[in-house]
C-alpha positions as CSV (number, residue, x, y, z in Angstrom):
1,X,89.1,122.6,91.8
2,X,91.4,125.6,91.4
3,X,95.0,124.7,91.9
4,X,98.0,127.0,92.6
5,X,100.7,127.4,90.0
6,X,103.2,125.7,92.4
7,X,103.1,123.7,95.6
8,X,105.9,123.1,98.1
9,X,108.1,120.1,97.3
10,X,107.2,116.9,99.1
11,X,109.6,115.9,101.8
12,X,110.5,112.5,103.1
13,X,109.0,111.8,106.5
14,X,111.5,112.6,109.2
15,X,109.7,110.5,111.8
16,X,107.8,107.2,111.8
17,X,104.0,107.5,111.8
18,X,104.4,111.4,111.8
19,X,105.4,111.0,115.5
20,X,107.0,114.0,117.4
21,X,110.7,113.8,117.5
22,X,112.6,113.9,120.8
23,X,116.3,113.5,121.0
24,X,116.6,114.6,124.7
25,X,116.0,111.1,126.3
26,X,116.2,112.6,129.8
27,X,112.9,114.4,129.0
28,X,111.3,111.5,127.1
29,X,107.5,111.3,127.7
30,X,106.3,108.3,125.6
31,X,104.5,105.0,125.6
32,X,106.4,103.8,122.6
33,X,109.8,105.1,121.4
34,X,110.9,104.5,117.8
35,X,114.7,104.3,117.7
36,X,117.1,103.9,114.8
37,X,120.4,102.0,115.4
38,X,122.1,102.3,112.0
39,X,125.5,100.9,112.7
40,X,126.7,97.6,113.9
41,X,130.1,96.1,114.7
42,X,131.8,95.6,111.4
43,X,133.8,92.6,110.4
44,X,135.9,94.6,107.9
45,X,136.5,98.2,107.0
46,X,134.2,98.1,104.0
47,X,131.2,97.2,106.2
48,X,131.5,100.1,108.6
49,X,129.0,102.1,106.5
50,X,126.9,99.8,104.5
51,X,123.4,99.9,102.8
52,X,121.7,98.7,106.0
53,X,122.8,101.9,107.8
54,X,120.2,103.7,105.7
55,X,117.3,101.4,106.7
56,X,116.0,103.4,109.7
57,X,115.4,106.4,107.6
58,X,114.1,104.3,104.6
59,X,111.4,102.8,106.9
60,X,110.5,106.3,108.1
61,X,110.2,107.5,104.5
62,X,107.6,104.8,103.8
63,X,105.3,106.1,106.5
64,X,102.6,107.3,104.2
65,X,102.4,103.7,102.7
66,X,102.5,102.1,106.1
67,X,99.7,104.3,107.4
68,X,97.7,106.8,105.3
69,X,96.5,108.6,108.4
70,X,96.2,107.7,112.1
71,X,92.4,108.1,112.3
72,X,91.6,105.6,109.5
73,X,90.4,102.1,110.2
74,X,93.3,99.6,110.1
75,X,92.1,96.1,109.4
76,X,95.3,94.5,110.7
77,X,94.5,95.6,114.2
78,X,90.7,96.0,114.1
79,X,90.3,99.8,114.1
80,X,92.5,102.9,114.2
81,X,96.0,102.0,115.2
82,X,95.9,103.9,118.5
83,X,92.4,102.8,119.2
84,X,91.1,106.3,119.8
85,X,93.5,106.6,122.7
86,X,95.9,109.4,123.6
87,X,98.9,107.2,122.8
88,X,102.3,108.9,122.9
89,X,104.5,107.4,120.2
90,X,107.7,109.4,119.9
91,X,110.6,109.0,117.4
92,X,113.8,109.5,119.2
93,X,116.0,109.5,116.1
94,X,119.1,107.6,115.3
95,X,122.1,106.6,117.5
96,X,125.1,108.4,115.8
97,X,128.5,106.9,115.1
98,X,131.8,108.4,116.1
99,X,134.4,107.7,113.4
100,X,137.2,108.2,115.9
101,X,135.7,105.5,118.3
102,X,133.6,103.0,116.4
103,X,133.1,100.9,119.5
104,X,131.3,103.7,121.2
105,X,128.2,103.3,119.0
106,X,127.1,100.2,120.9
107,X,127.7,102.0,124.2
108,X,125.5,104.9,123.1
109,X,122.8,102.5,121.8
110,X,122.7,100.7,125.1
111,X,122.4,103.9,127.1
112,X,119.7,105.2,124.8
113,X,117.6,102.0,125.3
114,X,118.2,102.2,129.1
115,X,116.8,105.8,129.1
116,X,113.8,104.7,127.0
117,X,113.1,101.9,129.5
118,X,113.6,104.3,132.5
119,X,111.0,106.5,130.9
120,X,108.6,103.6,130.9
121,X,108.4,103.4,127.1
122,X,108.5,100.4,124.8
123,X,111.5,100.5,122.5
124,X,110.9,99.6,118.9
125,X,114.2,99.7,117.0
126,X,115.0,99.8,113.3
127,X,118.5,98.6,112.3
128,X,121.1,98.4,111.1
129,X,122.5,94.9,110.9
130,X,121.6,92.1,113.3
131,X,124.3,93.0,115.8
132,X,122.1,95.7,117.3
133,X,120.1,93.4,119.6
134,X,123.3,93.0,121.6
135,X,123.3,96.5,123.1
136,X,119.5,96.5,123.2
137,X,119.3,93.3,125.3
138,X,122.2,94.5,127.5
139,X,120.0,97.5,128.4
140,X,117.3,95.1,129.8
141,X,119.7,93.9,132.5
142,X,117.8,93.2,135.7
143,X,114.5,93.0,134.0
144,X,114.4,89.3,133.3
145,X,113.6,86.6,132.8
146,X,113.0,87.5,129.2
147,X,112.0,85.0,126.5
148,X,113.8,85.9,123.3
149,X,111.8,85.4,120.1
150,X,113.9,85.5,116.9
151,X,112.5,85.5,113.3
152,X,115.4,84.8,111.0
153,X,116.7,82.5,108.3
154,X,119.9,82.0,110.3
155,X,120.6,81.1,113.9
156,X,123.3,83.8,114.5
157,X,125.2,81.7,117.1
158,X,128.8,82.4,115.9
159,X,131.2,83.1,118.8
160,X,133.2,85.5,116.6
161,X,134.0,86.5,113.1
162,X,137.4,88.0,112.4
163,X,137.8,88.4,116.1
164,X,134.6,90.5,116.4
165,X,132.3,88.9,119.0
166,X,129.3,91.3,118.8
167,X,128.7,91.4,115.1
168,X,125.7,90.4,113.0
169,X,126.4,86.6,113.2
170,X,126.6,86.6,117.0
171,X,123.5,88.2,118.6
172,X,121.8,85.1,119.8
173,X,125.1,83.6,121.1
174,X,125.7,86.8,123.1
175,X,122.1,86.9,124.3
176,X,122.4,83.4,125.6
177,X,125.2,84.6,127.9
178,X,123.0,87.2,129.6
179,X,121.6,86.2,132.9
180,X,118.3,87.9,132.2
181,X,117.6,86.0,129.0
182,X,115.8,82.7,129.5
183,X,114.2,80.6,126.8
184,X,115.1,81.3,123.2
185,X,112.8,80.5,120.2
186,X,114.4,80.8,116.7
187,X,111.7,80.7,114.1
188,X,112.0,80.6,110.3
189,X,115.4,79.0,110.1
190,X,116.3,77.6,106.7
191,X,119.0,77.2,104.1
192,X,122.6,78.0,105.0
193,X,124.1,80.9,106.8
194,X,127.4,81.3,108.7
195,X,126.6,78.6,111.2
196,X,128.9,75.6,111.3
197,X,128.0,72.4,113.1
198,X,129.7,73.6,116.3
199,X,127.3,76.6,116.4
200,X,124.3,74.4,116.0
201,X,125.6,72.2,118.8
202,X,126.1,75.2,121.0
203,X,122.5,76.3,120.4
204,X,121.3,72.8,121.2
205,X,123.4,72.7,124.3
206,X,121.8,75.9,125.5
207,X,118.3,74.4,124.8
208,X,117.4,76.9,122.1
209,X,114.1,76.0,120.3
210,X,115.1,76.0,116.6
211,X,111.9,76.0,114.5
212,X,112.7,75.7,110.8
213,X,110.5,77.7,108.4
214,X,109.0,74.5,106.8
215,X,107.9,73.3,110.2
216,X,106.0,76.6,110.5
217,X,104.5,76.2,107.0
218,X,103.5,72.6,107.7
219,X,102.2,73.0,111.3
220,X,101.1,76.6,111.4
221,X,102.1,79.5,113.6
222,X,99.5,78.6,116.2
223,X,101.5,75.4,116.9
224,X,104.6,77.5,117.4
225,X,102.8,79.9,119.8
226,X,101.6,76.8,121.8
227,X,105.2,76.0,122.5
228,X,106.0,79.4,123.9
229,X,105.2,79.6,127.7
230,X,102.2,81.8,128.6
231,X,102.5,84.8,130.9
232,X,106.1,85.6,130.0
233,X,108.0,88.7,129.1
234,X,109.0,88.6,125.4
235,X,111.5,90.4,123.3
236,X,111.2,90.1,119.5
237,X,114.1,90.4,117.1
238,X,113.2,90.2,113.4
239,X,115.8,89.8,110.6
240,X,114.2,90.8,107.4
241,X,115.5,87.6,105.7
242,X,113.4,85.6,108.1
243,X,110.5,86.5,105.9
244,X,110.2,85.2,102.4
245,X,111.9,87.3,99.7
246,X,108.5,87.8,98.1
247,X,107.6,89.8,101.2
248,X,110.9,91.4,102.1
249,X,113.2,91.3,99.0
250,X,115.7,93.9,100.2
251,X,118.0,91.7,102.1
252,X,121.6,90.5,101.6
253,X,120.9,86.9,102.3
254,X,117.6,86.0,100.5
255,X,116.5,82.3,100.8
256,X,113.2,80.9,99.4
257,X,110.7,79.4,101.8
258,X,110.6,82.1,104.4
259,X,107.8,83.1,106.7
260,X,104.9,85.0,105.3
261,X,103.7,88.4,106.6
262,X,100.6,86.8,107.9
263,X,102.6,84.3,110.0
264,X,104.8,86.9,111.5
265,X,101.8,89.1,112.2
266,X,100.1,86.2,113.9
267,X,103.2,85.6,116.0
268,X,103.3,89.3,117.2
269,X,99.6,89.3,118.1
270,X,99.9,86.0,119.8
271,X,102.8,87.0,121.9
272,X,100.9,90.2,123.0
273,X,98.0,88.1,124.1
274,X,100.2,85.5,125.9
275,X,102.1,87.9,128.1
276,X,104.0,91.2,127.7
277,X,106.1,92.1,124.7
278,X,108.9,94.4,126.1
279,X,110.2,95.6,122.8
280,X,111.0,94.6,119.2
281,X,113.7,95.3,116.5
282,X,113.7,94.8,112.7
283,X,117.1,94.6,111.1
284,X,119.0,93.7,107.9
285,X,117.1,95.8,105.4
286,X,119.1,97.0,102.4
287,X,117.1,99.9,100.9
288,X,119.0,100.3,97.6
289,X,117.8,96.9,96.3
290,X,114.2,97.3,97.6
291,X,111.3,96.8,95.2
292,X,108.7,99.6,95.3
293,X,109.7,100.1,99.0
294,X,107.8,96.9,99.9
295,X,110.5,95.8,102.4
296,X,110.3,99.1,104.3
297,X,106.5,99.0,104.1
298,X,106.4,95.5,105.5
299,X,108.7,96.4,108.3
300,X,106.5,99.4,109.1
301,X,103.4,97.3,109.0
302,X,104.9,94.8,111.5
303,X,105.6,97.7,113.8
304,X,102.0,99.0,113.4
305,X,100.7,95.5,114.3
306,X,102.8,95.5,117.5
307,X,101.6,98.9,118.6
308,X,98.0,98.2,117.6
309,X,97.9,94.9,119.4
310,X,99.6,96.3,122.5
311,X,97.0,99.1,122.7
312,X,94.2,96.6,122.5
313,X,95.8,94.5,125.3
314,X,95.8,97.6,127.5
315,X,99.6,97.7,127.7
316,X,99.7,101.5,128.0
317,X,98.0,103.9,130.5
318,X,96.6,106.1,127.7
319,X,93.0,107.4,128.3
320,X,90.8,108.0,125.3
321,X,91.7,111.2,123.4
């Protein structure tokens, strides 16, 4: 084969799954919207811009390892990801931060998700730290009841840290205060995080279903799915440290004994079959310490599994291409 003397430099993927990019959310036409929310609500000045803010673009950059091409057979979902359908997956970019008004980031994030929902699209969000489900879930106001499914090593039930009430240690506590959030299932919990006994007591008082990782390993994910009511609306929030460090090593709080990729994949497919998954986020990836991009690839593969499962459950009005 004759080759040219030079070829264009390779570029990082600007969008996830080679999707078209649309940053005008008032004109969004999509079944699925990929959104990056890089910034959270920092506990100190050093954390305003941290390694996790680079994660949305790191996951996008792993696209060609997540999916070599859309027409190929994907054994995770039982065929091409979009199932031969004219599915409109659109990457809507990242929510920007305003250094003169750091609190405005969450307001823009919430409004972005509201516009995605108004367009009839499923939001799939890449963080960022674990504070980002707070504005996302606020955007679902009036769309409940929603069963919140969390995959995490930590329960994230702190009321505040350094006076900040919407940071990465508080998303499930804040979610529990939203009228449209119903049952909460916290899966993969293990080791120690920021929770003190009073936070565990608060979660128990709410009635949260705390399912330690070792209970999943011993009893299987099918037993967990059996506990989650059928026919519901589900929102999934995945902290990368909820999975075992052998699967997602690029996290700030690694703890042995985490969930496997297979278990989380089974959870996603099971929820799609049980009812309707309204959206999902994946957070807490620290790209600079990743190993061969495996954390970003695993995150992308979980997103692919949600999209592929939802297509096969006829979530979207997308006729064959």
